[in-house]
C-alpha positions in Angstrom: -176.9 124.2 194.0 -174.8 122.4 196.6 -177.4 123.0 199.6 -180.0 121.2 197.6 -177.8 118.5 196.7 -177.0 118.0 200.5 -180.8 118.1 201.5 -182.2 116.0 198.6 -179.6 113.3 199.5 -180.2 113.4 203.4 -183.8 112.9 202.7 -183.1 109.8 200.3 -180.2 108.5 202.5 -182.9 108.5 205.7 -185.8 106.8 204.0 -183.6 104.5 201.9 -180.5 104.0 203.3 -177.3 104.9 202.6 -176.3 102.1 200.3 -179.4 101.6 198.4 -179.3 105.1 197.1 -177.7 105.7 194.1 -175.7 109.0 192.1 -178.2 108.5 189.4 -181.2 108.5 192.0 -180.1 111.7 193.6 -179.3 113.4 190.3 -182.7 112.2 189.0 -184.7 113.2 191.9 -183.0 116.9 192.0 -183.7 117.2 188.2 -180.4 117.8 187.5 -177.4 115.5 185.5 -174.7 113.5 187.8 -172.3 115.9 186.5 -173.8 118.5 188.5 -173.4 116.6 191.6 -169.7 115.9 190.7 -169.2 119.7 190.8 -169.7 119.7 194.5 -168.6 116.0 195.4 -166.1 114.2 194.0 -167.9 110.8 194.9 -170.6 108.9 196.8 -168.2 108.8 199.7 -167.8 112.5 199.6 -171.4 113.2 199.8 -172.1 110.7 202.3 -169.4 112.7 204.6 -170.6 115.8 204.0 -174.6 114.9 204.2 -173.8 113.1 207.8 -171.6 116.2 209.0 -174.5 118.5 207.8 -177.1 116.4 209.7 -174.7 116.1 212.8 -174.3 120.0 212.9 -177.9 120.6 212.2 -178.8 118.1 215.3 -176.2 120.2 217.3 -177.8 123.4 216.5 -181.1 122.5 217.7 -180.0 120.6 220.9 -177.9 123.8 221.5 -181.1 125.8 221.3 -183.2 123.5 223.3 -180.4 123.3 226.2 -180.5 127.1 226.2 -183.9 127.2 227.4 -182.9 126.1 231.1 -185.8 123.6 231.1 -186.3 120.9 233.7 -183.6 118.1 232.8 -186.2 115.3 232.4 -188.3 117.5 230.1 -185.1 118.5 228.3 -184.1 114.7 227.4 -187.5 114.3 225.9 -187.1 117.3 224.1 -184.0 116.4 222.8 -185.5 113.1 221.9 -188.4 114.7 220.0 -185.9 116.9 218.0 -183.8 113.7 216.7 -186.8 111.9 215.7 -187.9 114.6 213.6 -184.5 115.0 212.2 -184.2 111.3 211.5 -187.6 110.9 210.6 -187.7 107.6 212.8 -185.1 105.7 211.1 -186.8 103.3 209.4 -183.6 102.4 207.0 -181.1 102.2 209.9 -178.8 104.9 208.6 -176.3 104.8 211.5 -176.5 100.9 211.0 -175.6 101.1 207.0 -173.3 103.8 207.5 -171.2 101.4 210.1 -171.3 98.7 207.7 -170.5 100.4 204.3 -168.8 103.6 205.3 -166.5 102.6 208.5 -164.4 105.6 208.5 -167.3 108.3 208.5 -169.0 106.4 210.8 -166.2 106.3 213.3 -165.4 110.0 212.8 -169.1 110.8 213.2 -169.4 108.7 216.4 -166.3 110.2 218.0 -167.6 113.6 217.3 -171.5 112.7 219.1 -169.4 111.3 221.9 -167.6 114.5 222.6 -170.9 116.8 222.2 -173.2 114.4 223.9 -170.7 113.8 227.2 -170.7 117.7 227.8 -174.5 117.9 227.1 -175.2 115.0 229.3 -172.9 116.0 232.3 -174.8 119.6 232.4 -178.3 117.4 232.3 -177.3 115.5 235.3 -175.3 118.5 237.0 -178.9 120.1 237.1 -180.7 117.4 237.8 -179.3 116.8 241.3 -179.2 120.7 241.9 -183.0 120.3 241.4 -183.4 117.0 243.4 -184.4 115.4 240.3 -181.3 113.0 240.4 -179.5 111.1 243.0 -176.6 113.0 244.4 -174.1 109.9 244.5 -174.3 109.3 240.7 -170.9 109.3 239.1 -171.3 112.1 235.9 -168.1 110.6 234.1 -169.8 106.9 234.2 -173.0 108.0 233.5 -172.5 110.2 230.5 -170.5 107.2 229.0 -173.3 104.6 229.7 -175.9 106.6 228.4 -173.7 107.5 225.2 -173.3 103.6 224.8 -176.9 102.8 225.4 -177.8 105.4 222.7 -175.6 103.7 220.2 -176.5 100.4 221.3 -180.3 100.6 220.6 -179.3 101.7 217.0 -177.9 98.2 216.5 -180.6 96.5 214.5 -179.7 93.2 214.8 -180.0 93.4 218.4 -183.2 95.5 218.0 -184.8 94.5 214.5 -186.8 97.5 213.2 -189.9 95.1 212.5 -190.0 94.9 216.0 -189.3 98.0 217.4 -189.4 101.6 216.1 -186.7 103.9 216.8 -189.3 106.3 218.8 -189.9 103.6 221.2 -186.5 102.4 221.3 -185.5 105.8 222.7 -188.4 106.2 225.1 -187.7 102.7 226.7 -184.0 103.9 226.9 -184.9 107.0 228.3 -186.9 105.4 230.9 -184.5 102.8 231.7 -181.7 105.5 232.1 -184.1 108.0 234.3 -185.2 105.1 236.5 -181.6 104.3 237.4 -180.4 108.0 238.3 -183.7 109.7 239.7 -184.8 110.7 243.4 -188.5 109.8 244.2 -189.0 113.4 243.2 -187.4 112.8 239.3 -189.6 109.5 239.3 -192.9 111.5 239.4 -191.6 113.8 237.1 -190.6 110.7 234.7 -194.1 109.2 235.3 -195.7 112.5 234.0 -193.7 112.6 231.2 -194.5 109.0 229.9 -198.4 109.4 230.2 
């Protein structure tokens, strides 16, 4: 039952946002009483925490799977982007923004975990890209990994990038192109342009 609650809550939070979904709505959409949910989660904050951690672990598992395929570094970034889009259903409700606003402690903890995972992943990707002659040898790995993470967090700021003007999919594609054009060699740019077609 706990897994069903997590799954349904995840779906509702992504589609409608963390703030607007009530425990009553979750119970009703599962066809159970609210008491059943409270057996597993003592309040909504605990449920939000469990859902975000579950989503984080699922996405990490998917990213690890992509990285194990040892594909071309540029293709790898676009594959990760597709995985995230599928997991977050294009983020129509901007869950990250709501998490930051209404559950700041959960957001801060999640952001820290995302940074640690993403940093390693990005540095590995950068090293592979340099080895394959797709990225410039002179780039600073530490700096690029941090600026990449910061940009990925930044494009989710819906005050800067209102969802009515940009879908999350469009923003991620623009950002990947922006990132890659800054670090690619001529060979890498060719590969990027093929990917964007």
